[in-house]
N, C-alpha and C positions, 0 to 999 in steps of 0.2 A: 269604583275598581272592579273587574271581571276577573272571576276565577274560572279557567278553563280546565275541566277533567277529562282527560284521555278516556276515548270509549273501553267499555268493557264488555265482555259476552255476558248475556242473562245466564245466572248460574243455574236456573231451572225452568222447565215449563211443563204444564201438565201435558204428558205423554199420550193422553187419551183423547187430547184435541183432534178432531178429526183433519185439522188442516194444518198439516206439519210444516209446511212453507212458512207459517208465521214464526214459529220457532227459530227457523234459519235466519229469518231478517230482523229479529228483535234483538239488534246490538245498539244498544241505547246509551249515548253520550249525555249527561246532564251538565248544564252550565248554568253557573249561578252569578246572577247581576244584583249586587246590593246596593240598596240607597243610603246615603248618608243624612237624609232628612229624618229626624225622629221628633216626635213628640215626647211629651214628660214620662210616658208609661210604654209606649209601644214603638216597634220598629217596622219596617217594611221591606221585602225582599222579591225581585223578580227572577224568577225560575224559568229557563228556556231549554228544550232538549231537541236532539236530532228527529227530524220524521221518519217513521218506518213505512218504506215504498211497497206496501202489501195491501190488495183490496180487502183482506180480511180485517184489518185494523179497523174500529170502529171509533175509538178515541184513546184517552189517556188517563191515567189516574197517578196523582202526586200523594205520595204517603210521607208522613212526618212525625218525629219524636222528639224528645230531649234527650235520649240515649241511642248511642250507636246501635244501628241494627234493630231497633225496637221502634216500631212505627205504631203508635196509636191513634193517629188520626190520619183521615185521608180526603183529598180534594178531587172531585170528579172535574177535569178539564176540558172534556169534551174533545173535538178534535183538534184543538188548538195545541199549538207546540210551545206556549208559554202560560204564566199564570203569575199572578201578583198575589203574593201573601202579605196581609196587613195583620197590625194587632198583635205582633210577635213583642214579646216581652222582654223588656230591656235588661241586660246583664244575663241573658240566658241563651245558650248555644242549642240550635236546632239542626237535625240531620233530616235529609232529605233523598229520598228515591224516587224513579218514575216507572211506572208498568204499563204496557200496552193493553188494550182487551178488546174482544170482538164483539160480534152483535149479540151473542148469546150470553155476554158478560163473563167470559173466561178470561182470566188475565195472565201475561206473561210473567216471567221472573221479574226480579228488581233490576234495574239499572245499577250503575256504579253509585254509590254515597258520596254526596256533598254536604258540608256543615256549613253553618253561618252563625258566629257569635255575634249577637244584637249588643252593639256598644251600650255600656251602661250611661245614666244620664251625665252630661257635663255639669258637675256640680262646683267647678273650681272658679274662685274669684279672680277676675282681672286684677292687674296691680298697676297703681299710677306710680310711675318710675321716677318721672321727674317733673315738677311743676314751681316755675319761677315768675315772680310778678315783681314789680319794683315794690321797696319797702314804703316809698311815699311818691305823692303824685299830687299835681296842683290841677288836675284835669278829673272830671267824673269818668272819663273813657282811660282805662289804663292798658297798656299792652302786655299780652303775654308772651315772655321772652321764650319759654319752654313748657310743653305740656305733652309728656309720653306716657305710654302704658303698653303691658303685656298681658298675654293671656295663653293658657296652654292651647286654644285652636286659634284664636284671631279677635282681637278688638273691634267691634262692630259701631261704638258710640261714644261720645265725648261730652262732657256738661260741666258747666261752672254754674255754682248756686252760691247764696248767701246765708244757707240754713246746713246745719250738720244732721238734719234728718235724711236719710237715704231715699233717693228718689226711684220711683218704680221705672223698670225699662219702658214703659209706654207713655210716660211723661212727656210734654213738649219740652224742647229745648236741647234735646239731644243732636248733635251733628255727627256726620260721618267722618268727619277729621277734626283735629284739635282747633278749637278757636284760637284767633290770634290777638283778641281784644276782648276787653269787657267792661259795660257801662254801667256804673252805680247811679243810684237815684239821688243820693244826699251824700254830703261830705261828712268827715269825722273819721275814726279809726273802724275799718270795715274788714271783716273776715270773709276771704273767698275761699271756697271748697271746690277741690276737683275731682270728677268720677269718671269711671270707665265703665262698658258694659261689653258683652259679648252676644252671639247670636242665640245663646240658651236662656239668655235673661239675666244672668248673673250680673250684679252690680258692686264695684269694688267697694273697698273701704275709702273714705277720701283722705286726699292731702291738702292740708290747709296753710294759709299764709295770711298774715293781718298787713293791711296797708294803710297808713295815714293819707287820708284825703283833705288837703287844705285848700280848698277851691275858692276863689275869689270870684262872686257873682258878677262884679263890674259895670253894674248898672243899679238904677234907682228909677223905681216905678212910680209915678204919677196918675193922680184921676182928678178931673174937675168935676166937682159934685154938682156945679151949674149947668155945665155945657155937656158933661158926659163924655168929652174927651179923655183918653188915656196917652201917655206918653212915657218915654225912656230916657233916663240921661245915663249916657255911659261915662263911667269915672274910673279914673286911674289914681288910687290914692285919694288926694283931696282936689285933684285937678279934672275939671269937666271937659272930656274929650270929644263928646259928640252927642247926638241924640236923634230921636226917632218918635213919630207918633205911631200909635196901635188904632186899631179900630175901636171906633167909638160906640157908647152903650149909653141909649137914654136913660137920665136919671130918674124921669117920670115913671120909667118901668121898675124903679125900686130895687135894681140890682147892685151891691157893692162888692168891692175886691176885699177879700177876706184872707188870702194866703197865695204863697208861690210855693212851687216846689215841684220837682219832675215826677209826675204821676205815670206817665208812659215809658218812662225808662230810656228814653233817647239822649240822656245827659244834659238836655236844655230844661230851663225852667218853665213851668206852665202856670196859669192863673187860676186860682179859685175864687168862685162867685158864690155869692147868696142873696137871695130874692127875699128882702125884708118885710114884703107883704103875703107873697104865696108861701115862703118858706121852701121853695125850691132851691137847690144845690146846682152847681155846674162847673165843668173845667173847660178853659181854653188851651188848647194844645198850642205851644209856641215854638217858633224857630227864630230866636231873636224878636224883632218886632212884627213879625208875621204870624198872623193865626193860621196854623195848617189843618186844624180840627176842633172838635169838641166832644162832649160827653155829659149827660146829666147824671147826677148821684143820687140816691135816695133824699126825699124831701123829710123836712122837719117842720113840723106845724109852729109856725111864729109865736101864735099865742101859748105856746108852752113855754117862752121865754129863754131858749137856748139860743145861744151865739155861737160863732166859731172865732176862736182867740189864739189858734196857732196850727202849724203843721210841724211833722217830725217822725222820724221812725222810731216809735216807742217798743216796737216789739222784735227790733233786730232782723227784720227780715231783708232790710235793704230797699223797702218801699216806703213812702211817706204815709202818715197817718193823721189824723183830724183831732184837734183838741177843742172841747167844746167845754162852755160855762154857762150856768143857769143864773141869769141876772136877779131872779127872784129868791130862790132858795139856797143858792150859794153852792150847789152841787155840781162837780165837775167830772167829765167823762173822756173816753177815747173811742173814737172809730178807727178800728184796724180795718186798712185798705190795701186792696189789691188794684191799683189804676182807680178807675172810677166804680170799683164794685165792693161794696161794703162786705167783710168777710165775719167780723164779730164787734162787741164792743165790751168796754169794761169801765167800771166807775172806780173815780179816785177818791180821796178825802175830800170832803165838803169843807166850804171856807165860807160860812153864812153871812161875816161881814163884808159888806158891798163894797167898803171902802179899800178893798184889796182888790187888785187888778192884775191880770197876767199880763206882765209887760214884755216878756221875751221869751223865746223856746229856741 
């Protein structure tokens, strides 16, 4: 925005100055151009004024203060006809005038005055005005029917998450436009939270909805412990509809399949492996029967007698975790995961009787 201030005659000039032509030429017009880009505590304004066409003018000074006609500070702009004022306090009104001076430092009277009210920081939260997804789905990927938000200045980002903890405006996952779908890692009753943010970094309160996901995996994973071959049966109910071979894994390398879950959040089941000799743990990222990538997880010393007995979302963050059992002590614990990264762990009550086996999760 630009505010143009009409020219006004300088109200006074030192009559003792030997070059009276300066007085007749010092009719200054001050132009205020202010920026809408502010940080949390300060603003910026660019001021510009008419050049005085007189050889006696050596430069200009910008005088300013927080009360009209009371200028407690000054900046020497040299022979420039503009100056950028920085670190102006948000929520404060500033008043500006400019003077011309000659080589001896004698100044003209003030130009016309302009003022600028630095806007206060934007503290208004955006509001999620609508958020609609199906109440039930048979796929891990669900469509977002509606996701809209409003803000007093403008919405700059949208985010969906499975946690009620407010995200930071710098977190990954924000998009400039509302997402049209969301992919869960596992089935069950899942709560999805919608968020919006603005340019000032304000994040809305969430709007949430719960979705009942009943996803049929539709296949059975096989492993031949003699040859190392791996295969899938595609199943519809009790009917075998097809099958496919996966990549083989040499059984002499001591790798065994210990779980399946969507660890990379693409809506497809991945394969969790454990090496019973070295204690290494690894993931195959899958697209049906095709291995699309992989990752190593933290190792677990096999001499400590820990075995992986299942996977599941134990902390409700929408990401699969890993369940362990100690075959010697009967201790049980959970690895809370973010993909292939171990975030933390927690112990469950022990069951020392080794006749009890975890049979399902």
